[in-house]
Backbone bond lengths (Angstrom), bond angles and torsions (degrees), N, CA, C in turn:
res aa  C-N    CA-C-N  psi(-1)  N-CA   C-N-CA  omega(-1)  CA-C   N-CA-C  phi
1 M - - - 1.445 - - 1.525 107.55 -
2 S 1.295 116.32 137.84 1.456 119.28 -178.54 1.522 110.82 -66.88
3 E 1.294 115.39 152.67 1.465 120.67 179.39 1.522 110.90 -60.20
4 Q 1.326 116.91 -35.66 1.458 121.04 -179.36 1.530 110.83 -62.90
5 V 1.323 117.09 -44.59 1.462 120.71 179.97 1.520 110.24 -67.12
6 K 1.328 117.65 -40.95 1.465 120.61 177.54 1.521 110.69 -58.08
7 K 1.322 116.58 -43.39 1.463 120.31 179.44 1.524 111.16 -62.92
8 L 1.338 117.12 -41.17 1.462 120.59 178.41 1.524 111.40 -63.54
9 V 1.322 117.34 -42.55 1.465 121.26 179.12 1.523 110.17 -64.66
10 L 1.313 117.28 -43.30 1.466 120.47 179.12 1.522 111.47 -63.40
11 R 1.333 117.55 -38.88 1.468 120.35 176.75 1.521 110.81 -63.60
12 L 1.332 117.02 -40.06 1.462 121.02 177.69 1.519 110.44 -63.41
13 Q 1.323 116.96 -43.41 1.464 120.58 178.33 1.523 110.76 -60.83
14 E 1.316 117.25 -42.11 1.459 120.71 178.96 1.518 110.80 -61.53
15 K 1.338 117.32 -43.68 1.461 121.45 179.14 1.524 111.21 -60.28
16 Q 1.327 116.33 -36.84 1.461 120.74 -177.58 1.522 112.35 -89.63
17 G 1.319 117.44 1.57 1.456 121.19 178.23 1.515 114.18 73.03
18 Q 1.320 117.98 21.92 1.461 121.34 179.82 1.520 110.27 -85.92
19 Q 1.307 115.17 151.06 1.458 120.79 176.04 1.525 109.47 -80.33
20 D 1.310 115.64 151.10 1.464 121.08 -179.87 1.531 110.00 -89.11
21 H 1.321 116.88 65.04 1.459 119.73 178.32 1.529 111.54 -117.06
22 H 1.311 116.33 7.27 1.461 120.52 -178.71 1.521 110.15 -84.94
23 R 1.300 115.69 146.38 1.461 120.80 175.02 1.527 107.50 -101.20
24 F 1.298 115.49 147.13 1.451 121.13 -179.66 1.517 109.18 -117.52
25 C 1.314 115.35 148.68 1.456 119.09 174.74 1.526 108.69 -128.71
26 F 1.299 115.52 152.55 1.451 122.02 179.63 1.526 108.37 -79.64
27 C 1.323 117.56 122.79 1.468 121.51 -179.91 1.525 111.88 -107.59
28 K 1.315 115.96 -54.19 1.457 121.07 -178.52 1.521 108.64 -144.23
29 E 1.302 115.12 149.05 1.457 120.05 173.53 1.519 107.48 -107.93
30 L 1.306 116.14 123.12 1.454 121.74 -178.54 1.520 108.58 -104.66
31 K 1.309 115.62 126.75 1.463 119.52 -179.91 1.516 108.94 -124.22
32 A 1.312 115.70 120.28 1.452 119.82 176.71 1.523 110.68 -161.35
33 H 1.320 117.19 -47.21 1.459 120.31 -179.68 1.525 109.60 -69.88
34 I 1.321 115.42 144.28 1.465 119.23 179.27 1.526 111.95 -95.45
35 L 1.330 117.28 -10.03 1.462 122.75 176.52 1.527 108.71 -129.63
36 P 1.334 118.90 167.32 1.473 121.32 -176.44 1.528 113.96 -59.65
37 L 1.328 114.83 156.02 1.461 122.11 176.89 1.519 110.87 -76.23
38 T 1.325 115.03 151.72 1.462 121.01 172.71 1.521 110.94 -109.55
39 N 1.338 117.64 -24.56 1.461 120.43 -179.77 1.522 111.70 -164.79
40 V 1.320 114.20 164.82 1.465 123.17 174.81 1.517 106.59 -140.64
41 A 1.336 117.33 135.17 1.464 121.29 177.99 1.523 109.22 -138.21
42 F 1.336 116.16 136.04 1.463 122.20 178.37 1.516 109.91 -100.70
43 D 1.344 116.55 148.98 1.459 118.73 172.97 1.528 108.62 -73.29
44 K 1.327 117.09 169.80 1.467 119.93 -173.07 1.522 113.31 -67.31
45 H 1.314 118.11 -18.52 1.463 121.37 178.59 1.527 112.26 -93.23
46 G 1.325 116.29 -13.59 1.460 120.36 -178.59 1.514 113.82 78.80
47 S 1.328 117.32 8.88 1.463 120.30 -176.98 1.526 113.10 -86.15
48 R 1.320 116.31 -20.67 1.464 121.19 178.73 1.520 109.17 -137.37
49 F 1.312 115.08 156.52 1.456 119.02 171.36 1.518 109.40 -143.76
50 L 1.314 114.97 159.02 1.444 122.22 -176.36 1.518 109.14 -121.34
51 T 1.324 116.17 139.30 1.457 120.59 175.58 1.518 108.69 -117.75
52 G 1.324 116.06 140.68 1.458 122.67 173.73 1.511 107.83 -114.04
53 S 1.330 116.54 153.46 1.461 118.70 -171.96 1.523 112.31 -146.62
54 Y 1.329 113.26 162.86 1.458 120.75 171.57 1.526 111.33 -65.89
55 D 1.332 117.89 -14.12 1.468 120.16 179.53 1.531 112.47 -80.30
56 R 1.342 116.49 6.98 1.472 124.45 175.94 1.526 112.77 68.74
57 T 1.332 116.42 29.67 1.461 120.95 174.15 1.523 110.13 -129.03
58 C 1.325 114.80 158.67 1.463 123.17 167.59 1.519 105.61 -118.39
59 R 1.305 115.16 146.07 1.463 119.52 178.53 1.519 109.02 -130.92
60 V 1.322 115.32 137.83 1.464 122.06 178.17 1.520 107.28 -103.16
61 W 1.336 115.61 130.00 1.465 122.23 -174.85 1.523 110.76 -121.72
62 D 1.318 116.15 150.58 1.459 122.52 169.82 1.524 107.00 -86.09
63 T 1.322 117.45 124.31 1.459 121.47 -174.81 1.524 112.33 -64.65
64 V 1.317 118.09 -42.69 1.464 121.16 -175.61 1.524 111.88 -71.18
65 S 1.320 116.40 -50.83 1.471 119.68 -175.36 1.525 112.86 -83.62
66 G 1.328 116.64 -24.63 1.460 120.13 -175.49 1.516 112.88 77.92
67 K 1.336 116.82 10.21 1.463 120.27 -178.85 1.526 110.70 -84.12
68 E 1.310 114.31 142.47 1.457 120.81 175.54 1.523 108.36 -74.53
69 R 1.335 117.13 129.68 1.469 121.51 -178.14 1.524 112.79 -101.37
70 H 1.325 117.41 -38.52 1.465 121.39 -177.81 1.525 109.56 -147.59
71 V 1.325 115.19 151.87 1.461 121.38 171.61 1.522 106.85 -120.61
72 L 1.316 116.58 126.95 1.459 121.89 177.96 1.525 107.05 -104.42
73 E 1.316 115.46 108.71 1.464 121.56 -175.45 1.525 110.09 -113.81
74 G 1.318 115.46 170.44 1.456 120.24 174.79 1.516 114.15 104.06
75 H 1.329 117.89 0.27 1.460 120.30 176.85 1.525 108.78 -68.74
76 R 1.311 116.66 141.27 1.466 120.55 -178.56 1.517 112.73 -83.93
77 N 1.315 116.32 -19.90 1.461 121.43 -177.98 1.520 110.21 -133.98
78 V 1.309 115.22 179.12 1.463 122.38 175.96 1.525 109.04 -55.95
79 V 1.323 117.44 141.17 1.464 122.04 178.93 1.524 108.48 -93.03
80 Y 1.345 116.19 114.86 1.463 120.98 -179.06 1.519 112.89 -102.87
81 A 1.318 118.47 -24.29 1.469 119.71 -176.86 1.511 110.13 -145.20
């Protein structure tokens, strides 16, 4: 798992008050953004997730397959949320 994703997961755990005793394993590597991520958010069912990036795009992904479903372009600045 990339260091960037680990940091995002740890920040989420801190927000939720969880202890950092979980182990992580590498499942899939997703390549699409040309600059680092700023955030990751899952839908309430866990079937899709969205990534935001310094490249001024958001991308919607299928959690199971790891396939990119949509690209949201046209943001004028970095996407933080």
